[in-house]
Every structure is written in structure tokens, then in C-alpha cells.
C-alpha positions as a Markdown table, in Angstrom:
| # | Residue | x | y | z |
|---|---|---|---|---|
| 1 | Met | 22.1 | 1.6 | 14.4 |
| 2 | Gln | 19.1 | 0.1 | 12.5 |
| 3 | Glu | 20.0 | -0.6 | 8.5 |
| 4 | Lys | 17.4 | 1.8 | 6.6 |
| 5 | Leu | 14.7 | 0.5 | 4.9 |
| 6 | Thr | 12.2 | 1.8 | 2.6 |
| 7 | Ile | 8.8 | 1.0 | 2.2 |
| 8 | Ile | 7.0 | 2.2 | -0.7 |
| 9 | Lys | 3.0 | 1.9 | -1.3 |
| 10 | Val | 1.6 | 3.1 | -4.6 |
| 11 | Gly | -2.0 | 3.4 | -6.2 |
| 12 | Gly | -3.7 | 0.7 | -8.8 |
| 13 | Lys | -3.6 | 3.7 | -11.4 |
| 14 | Ile | 0.3 | 4.0 | -11.8 |
| 15 | Val | 0.9 | 0.3 | -11.9 |
| 16 | Glu | -2.0 | -0.3 | -13.9 |
| 17 | Glu | -1.1 | 1.9 | -17.1 |
| 18 | Ala | 2.5 | 0.9 | -18.9 |
| 19 | Asp | 4.1 | 4.7 | -18.9 |
| 20 | Thr | 3.5 | 5.3 | -15.4 |
| 21 | Leu | 4.6 | 1.9 | -14.3 |
| 22 | Asn | 7.6 | 2.1 | -16.0 |
| 23 | Gln | 8.8 | 5.4 | -15.0 |
| 24 | Leu | 7.4 | 4.3 | -11.3 |
| 25 | Leu | 9.8 | 0.8 | -12.1 |
| 26 | Asp | 12.6 | 2.8 | -13.0 |
| 27 | Asp | 12.9 | 5.0 | -10.0 |
| 28 | Phe | 12.6 | 1.9 | -7.5 |
| 29 | Ser | 15.1 | 0.9 | -8.8 |
| 30 | Val | 17.6 | 3.2 | -8.2 |
| 31 | Leu | 16.5 | 3.6 | -4.7 |
| 32 | Thr | 19.5 | 3.0 | -2.5 |
| 33 | Gly | 19.5 | 0.6 | 0.7 |
| 34 | Tyr | 16.8 | -2.3 | 1.2 |
| 35 | Lys | 13.1 | -1.5 | -0.3 |
| 36 | Leu | 10.4 | -3.4 | -0.5 |
| 37 | Leu | 6.9 | -2.6 | -2.6 |
| 38 | Val | 3.0 | -2.1 | -1.8 |
| 39 | His | 1.3 | -2.1 | -4.4 |
| 40 | Gly | -3.1 | -2.2 | -5.1 |
| 41 | Gly | -5.0 | -2.5 | -8.8 |
| 42 | Gly | -8.8 | -1.6 | -7.8 |
| 43 | Arg | -9.8 | -0.2 | -11.5 |
| 44 | Ser | -8.0 | -3.4 | -13.0 |
| 45 | Ala | -10.2 | -5.1 | -11.1 |
| 46 | Thr | -13.1 | -3.5 | -11.3 |
| 47 | His | -12.3 | -3.4 | -15.3 |
| 48 | Met | -12.0 | -7.2 | -15.7 |
| 49 | Ala | -15.2 | -7.7 | -13.4 |
| 50 | Ser | -16.7 | -5.7 | -15.2 |
| 51 | Arg | -15.5 | -8.5 | -18.4 |
| 52 | Leu | -16.7 | -11.5 | -16.5 |
| 53 | Gly | -20.6 | -9.9 | -15.7 |
| 54 | Ile | -19.9 | -9.2 | -12.0 |
| 55 | Glu | -20.9 | -6.0 | -10.6 |
| 56 | Ser | -18.8 | -4.0 | -8.3 |
| 57 | Thr | -19.8 | -2.9 | -5.3 |
| 58 | Met | -18.1 | 0.2 | -3.3 |
| 59 | Val | -18.9 | 1.6 | 0.8 |
| 60 | Asn | -17.3 | 4.6 | 1.4 |
| 61 | Gly | -14.3 | 3.2 | -1.3 |
| 62 | Arg | -13.8 | 0.1 | 0.2 |
| 63 | Arg | -14.6 | -2.8 | -2.1 |
| 64 | Val | -17.8 | -5.5 | -0.6 |
| 65 | Thr | -15.8 | -8.7 | -2.0 |
| 66 | Asp | -18.0 | -11.5 | -2.4 |
| 67 | Ala | -17.1 | -15.2 | -3.2 |
| 68 | Glu | -16.9 | -14.5 | -7.1 |
| 69 | Thr | -15.4 | -11.4 | -6.0 |
| 70 | Leu | -12.7 | -12.5 | -3.7 |
| 71 | Lys | -11.3 | -14.7 | -6.9 |
| 72 | Val | -11.5 | -11.6 | -9.4 |
| 73 | Val | -9.1 | -10.2 | -6.7 |
| 74 | Thr | -7.2 | -13.3 | -5.6 |
| 75 | Met | -6.5 | -13.3 | -10.2 |
| 76 | Val | -5.5 | -9.6 | -10.7 |
| 77 | Tyr | -4.2 | -8.4 | -7.5 |
| 78 | Gly | -2.1 | -11.7 | -6.2 |
| 79 | Gly | -1.7 | -12.1 | -10.9 |
| 80 | Leu | -1.2 | -10.1 | -13.1 |
| 81 | Val | -0.8 | -7.0 | -11.6 |
| 82 | Asn | 1.5 | -8.3 | -9.2 |
| 83 | Lys | 3.7 | -10.0 | -11.7 |
| 84 | Asn | 4.0 | -7.5 | -14.1 |
| 85 | Ile | 5.6 | -5.5 | -11.2 |
| 86 | Val | 7.8 | -8.1 | -10.8 |
| 87 | Ala | 8.8 | -9.0 | -14.5 |
| 88 | Gly | 9.5 | -5.5 | -14.9 |
| 89 | Leu | 11.6 | -5.8 | -12.0 |
| 90 | Gln | 13.3 | -8.3 | -12.6 |
| 91 | Ala | 14.3 | -6.6 | -16.7 |
| 92 | Lys | 15.8 | -3.7 | -14.7 |
| 93 | Gly | 18.2 | -5.4 | -12.4 |
| 94 | Val | 16.6 | -5.5 | -10.0 |
| 95 | Asn | 15.5 | -9.5 | -8.0 |
| 96 | Ala | 11.8 | -9.3 | -6.8 |
| 97 | Ile | 9.2 | -11.9 | -5.1 |
| 98 | Gly | 5.8 | -11.7 | -5.5 |
| 99 | Leu | 4.2 | -12.1 | -2.5 |
| 100 | Thr | 0.2 | -12.4 | -0.8 |
| 101 | Gly | -0.1 | -12.6 | 2.9 |
| 102 | Ala | -0.9 | -16.8 | 2.2 |
| 103 | Asp | 3.1 | -17.6 | 1.0 |
| 104 | Met | 6.0 | -17.9 | 3.7 |
| 105 | Asp | 2.4 | -17.4 | 6.1 |
| 106 | Val | 3.7 | -13.5 | 5.9 |
| 107 | Ile | 0.6 | -11.8 | 7.1 |
| 108 | Arg | -2.2 | -13.2 | 9.0 |
| 109 | Ser | -5.6 | -11.4 | 9.4 |
| 110 | Val | -8.5 | -11.9 | 9.8 |
| 111 | Lys | -12.7 | -11.5 | 8.3 |
| 112 | Arg | -13.0 | -8.4 | 9.2 |
| 113 | Pro | -17.0 | -9.1 | 11.4 |
| 114 | Val | -20.2 | -8.0 | 9.6 |
| 115 | Lys | -21.5 | -4.3 | 11.6 |
| 116 | Asp | -23.4 | -1.5 | 9.8 |
| 117 | Ile | -21.9 | -3.2 | 6.3 |
| 118 | Asp | -21.0 | -6.5 | 5.8 |
| 119 | Tyr | -17.9 | -5.8 | 3.4 |
| 120 | Gly | -17.8 | -9.7 | 3.0 |
| 121 | Phe | -14.2 | -11.4 | 2.0 |
| 122 | Val | -11.8 | -8.5 | 3.3 |
| 123 | Gly | -9.1 | -9.0 | 5.9 |
| 124 | Asp | -8.1 | -7.4 | 8.9 |
| 125 | Val | -4.5 | -7.6 | 9.8 |
| 126 | Glu | -3.9 | -9.6 | 12.3 |
| 127 | Arg | 0.5 | -10.3 | 12.1 |
| 128 | Val | 3.3 | -9.4 | 10.3 |
| 129 | Asp | 6.2 | -12.4 | 10.0 |
| 130 | Ala | 8.4 | -9.4 | 9.7 |
| 131 | Glu | 11.5 | -12.3 | 10.8 |
| 132 | Ala | 10.6 | -14.0 | 7.5 |
| 133 | Leu | 10.0 | -10.2 | 5.6 |
| 134 | Ala | 13.2 | -9.1 | 6.8 |
| 135 | Thr | 15.5 | -12.7 | 5.7 |
| 136 | Leu | 14.7 | -11.6 | 1.9 |
| 137 | Ile | 15.3 | -8.6 | 1.9 |
| 138 | Arg | 19.1 | -9.3 | 3.8 |
| 139 | Arg | 19.0 | -11.8 | 1.2 |
| 140 | Gly | 19.4 | -8.8 | -1.5 |
| 141 | Val | 15.4 | -9.9 | -2.5 |
| 142 | Ile | 12.9 | -7.3 | -2.9 |
| 143 | Pro | 9.0 | -8.0 | -2.3 |
| 144 | Val | 6.3 | -7.0 | -3.7 |
| 145 | Met | 2.9 | -7.5 | -2.2 |
| 146 | Ala | 0.1 | -7.6 | -3.4 |
| 147 | Pro | -3.4 | -6.6 | -1.3 |
| 148 | Leu | -3.9 | -10.1 | 0.1 |
| 149 | Thr | -4.0 | -11.4 | 3.1 |
| 150 | His | -5.2 | -14.7 | 4.6 |
| 151 | Asp | -6.6 | -16.1 | 7.7 |
| 152 | Gly | -4.7 | -19.6 | 8.2 |
| 153 | Lys | -7.7 | -21.6 | 7.2 |
| 154 | Gly | -7.6 | -21.6 | 3.5 |
| 155 | His | -9.4 | -18.7 | 2.6 |
| 156 | Ile | -8.1 | -15.6 | 1.1 |
| 157 | Leu | -8.6 | -12.1 | 2.0 |
| 158 | Asn | -9.1 | -9.0 | 0.4 |
| 159 | Thr | -6.5 | -6.5 | 2.2 |
| 160 | Asn | -6.5 | -2.9 | 1.7 |
| 161 | Ala | -3.2 | -1.7 | 0.2 |
| 162 | Asp | -2.4 | 1.4 | 2.3 |
| 163 | Thr | -3.6 | -0.7 | 5.7 |
| 164 | Ile | -0.5 | -3.6 | 4.5 |
| 165 | Ala | 1.6 | -1.0 | 3.6 |
| 166 | Gly | 1.6 | 0.3 | 7.7 |
| 167 | Glu | 1.4 | -2.9 | 9.2 |
| 168 | Thr | 4.8 | -4.1 | 7.3 |
| 169 | Ala | 6.0 | -1.2 | 8.1 |
| 170 | Lys | 5.2 | -1.1 | 12.0 |
| 171 | Ala | 6.2 | -4.8 | 12.1 |
| 172 | Leu | 9.5 | -4.2 | 10.1 |
| 173 | Ala | 10.0 | -0.5 | 12.0 |
| 174 | Gln | 11.5 | -3.3 | 15.0 |
| 175 | Ile | 14.7 | -4.5 | 12.5 |
| 176 | Phe | 14.9 | -1.1 | 10.7 |
| 177 | Asp | 15.1 | 2.0 | 10.8 |
| 178 | Val | 11.5 | 2.4 | 8.0 |
| 179 | Thr | 10.3 | 5.1 | 6.0 |
| 180 | Leu | 7.2 | 4.3 | 4.3 |
| 181 | Val | 6.2 | 6.1 | 1.2 |
| 182 | Tyr | 2.6 | 6.5 | 0.1 |
| 183 | Cys | 2.3 | 7.3 | -3.4 |
| 184 | Phe | -0.6 | 8.3 | -5.7 |
| 185 | Glu | -1.4 | 11.1 | -7.9 |
| 186 | Lys | -0.8 | 14.2 | -6.1 |
| 187 | Lys | 2.3 | 15.6 | -5.3 |
| 188 | Gly | 0.9 | 15.3 | -1.7 |
| 189 | Val | -1.7 | 16.1 | 1.2 |
| 190 | Leu | -2.9 | 19.3 | -0.7 |
| 191 | Ser | -4.3 | 22.3 | 1.1 |
| 192 | Asp | -6.6 | 23.1 | -1.9 |
| 193 | Glu | -8.0 | 20.4 | -4.4 |
| 194 | Asn | -7.6 | 22.3 | -7.1 |
| 195 | Asp | -4.2 | 23.2 | -6.6 |
| 196 | Asp | -1.6 | 20.7 | -7.8 |
| 197 | Asp | 0.6 | 22.6 | -6.2 |
| 198 | Ser | -1.1 | 23.4 | -2.6 |
| 199 | Val | 1.1 | 20.8 | -0.9 |
| 200 | Ile | 1.1 | 20.9 | 2.6 |
| 201 | Pro | 4.5 | 20.0 | 3.4 |
| 202 | Val | 4.2 | 19.3 | 6.8 |
| 203 | Leu | 1.8 | 17.3 | 8.8 |
| 204 | Thr | 1.0 | 17.2 | 12.8 |
| 205 | Pro | -1.3 | 15.3 | 14.6 |
| 206 | Asn | -3.0 | 18.9 | 15.8 |
| 207 | Leu | -2.5 | 20.6 | 12.5 |
| 208 | Phe | -4.6 | 17.1 | 10.4 |
| 209 | Arg | -7.5 | 17.7 | 13.3 |
| 210 | Glu | -7.9 | 21.6 | 12.6 |
| 211 | Tyr | -7.5 | 20.9 | 9.0 |
| 212 | Val | -10.2 | 17.9 | 9.3 |
| 213 | Gly | -12.5 | 20.6 | 11.2 |
| 214 | Lys | -12.2 | 22.9 | 7.9 |
| 215 | Gly | -12.8 | 20.1 | 6.1 |
| 216 | Ile | -9.9 | 20.9 | 3.4 |
| 217 | Ile | -8.7 | 17.1 | 5.0 |
| 218 | Lys | -11.9 | 14.4 | 3.5 |
| 219 | Glu | -12.6 | 11.2 | 2.6 |
| 220 | Gly | -9.9 | 8.7 | 1.5 |
| 221 | Met | -6.9 | 10.9 | 2.6 |
| 222 | Ile | -8.2 | 10.5 | 6.0 |
| 223 | Pro | -8.0 | 7.0 | 6.9 |
| 224 | Lys | -4.6 | 7.3 | 4.8 |
| 225 | Leu | -3.6 | 10.3 | 7.2 |
| 226 | Glu | -5.1 | 8.1 | 10.4 |
| 227 | Asn | -2.2 | 5.6 | 9.0 |
| 228 | Ala | 0.4 | 6.9 | 8.7 |
| 229 | Phe | -0.2 | 8.3 | 12.0 |
| 230 | Ser | -0.6 | 5.1 | 13.9 |
| 231 | Ala | 2.6 | 3.7 | 12.1 |
| 232 | Leu | 5.0 | 6.5 | 13.9 |
| 233 | Glu | 3.6 | 5.8 | 17.2 |
| 234 | Ala | 4.1 | 2.3 | 16.0 |
| 235 | Gly | 8.0 | 3.5 | 15.5 |
| 236 | Val | 8.4 | 3.8 | 12.1 |
| 237 | Gly | 10.8 | 6.6 | 11.3 |
| 238 | Gln | 9.5 | 8.8 | 8.9 |
| 239 | Val | 6.1 | 8.8 | 6.7 |
| 240 | Ile | 5.4 | 10.1 | 3.7 |
| 241 | Ile | 2.9 | 10.6 | 1.1 |
| 242 | Thr | 4.0 | 11.9 | -2.3 |
| 243 | Ser | 3.3 | 11.7 | -6.1 |
| 244 | Ala | 4.9 | 8.1 | -7.8 |
| 245 | Ser | 6.9 | 10.5 | -9.3 |
| 246 | Ala | 8.9 | 12.1 | -6.5 |
| 247 | Ile | 10.4 | 8.8 | -5.5 |
| 248 | Gly | 13.5 | 9.1 | -3.9 |
| 249 | Lys | 13.1 | 13.2 | -3.5 |
| 250 | Asp | 12.3 | 15.6 | -0.7 |
| 251 | Ile | 9.4 | 16.6 | -1.8 |
| 252 | Gly | 5.7 | 15.3 | -0.7 |
| 253 | Thr | 4.2 | 16.5 | 2.8 |
| 254 | Val | 5.8 | 14.5 | 6.1 |
| 255 | Ile | 3.8 | 13.4 | 8.0 |
| 256 | Lys | 5.3 | 14.0 | 12.2 |
| 257 | Lys | 4.2 | 12.8 | 15.4 |
């Protein structure tokens, strides 16, 4: 029987503000069993870029990463945001280690090929070293993953945090019984974006297609859910979309095959 592992992915907004970060660290630290945290940090990167006089360009919610922007996201994601989380967890008695994909070569990516849009120095995940992560986890060290990977040729690549969480979950599902939890500001996937209590309790592929067709599920939630279904198909035991304040509780939207 496989040991249980919970992978929590949190959006930038949650880890960028002191009160929500502290609540997240409290909830995460009391979560039982093996665990791993993946974080974003987009608002901090945009703010830092602005202070440095670097304009941020977004296309379909994804950051275009030129050479100067890459320096900013490397500093902010791999440094400021990541180390704040790690230090906060250590203060709560949780032995954590901050990682980018380059550390221990845990996530190797390829630079996204140019099709309609040139996203610049953005990585598409090629492989995740599940054994290296499992070694840390089994030694009681909790990985805190920043949304940065590398190409094995000395280049850091900006990589979507949802994708890192999904690909890491798929790789570790070969070793552990993985539950993947995507946390954001809402209580789950909503049937009415103006009603925070209109949480859809369960989503299957058929229901997903139906809701997309009706325009109930749209924009950034579509790729998040596509990631979720892809993770289930690859052997992840369970995927949940919920609010950060609901970590460890049985609420939110459960994604099923």
C-alpha cells in the first residue's frame, strides 16, 4: 500500500500578504503525513518589475518573459517569496527546503517553441525527478517548489506553477498515493462567479465540457481544470480545488475521472 502524499499549490496572492501567508503556514504545518508545497508569486514579480522600470506583458494570463523579466522572476520566485515561505515554516517547526527545478535537477524543461506568441524564457516541463523529491520527503524534509525550472544548459525558465504542481504530482504518483490540492481565493469552482457559495461539489470530464459549453467555466479556470484531469489520468489519486483556508478540510470541488 502506497504512503499518502499531499501536494498543495497556492497562488501568489495567498503567499504575498502577511496575514494570508501566516494562515496558510499554520494550516499547512498541521497537515498530517507527507506533503509538498508549490507556490506562485506573480503579483510580487509585477510589482518588483515596475519598481525597476520593467514593463510586464501578459497574454492569456501568462507572463511573457524577456531577458530582463527573467532576472526579476528568478529573484522574486526563487528568492523573496520562496525563502519567506521556508523561513515561516521553520518558525512553525516544519523542516522545509526551497527548490527551483534547477536545484538537484528536480525539474528539467524545454523553452517553449514560438507558435502564435513568443513567450520568451518560459519552460514546458520535460521531466520531474520523483526519486530525488521522494528521498527528501521520506527524510522529513518538505520541498517548497518555486515556479522556475531549467533546461540543463545553464538557463533558468519561468514555468507556470499550476503546471509544476500537476507534473510533480504525476511523477510522484508512481511512488506515493497523491492528493493534489489547488488553492486559490474562492471556495472551489463556482457555478456563479458572483456567488461565493455556489461551489460545484464534483466535476467529471462530461460535466466540465458541459459547463465550458455554457460559459459557466471559462478563462483561467479552464487550463487549471485541464491540468487536474490530466493528473488523474496519469495516476494521481485525487484532485481538489478549494480555498487556502480549507486545507485539510473536506470542502471544495473534487475532480473525478
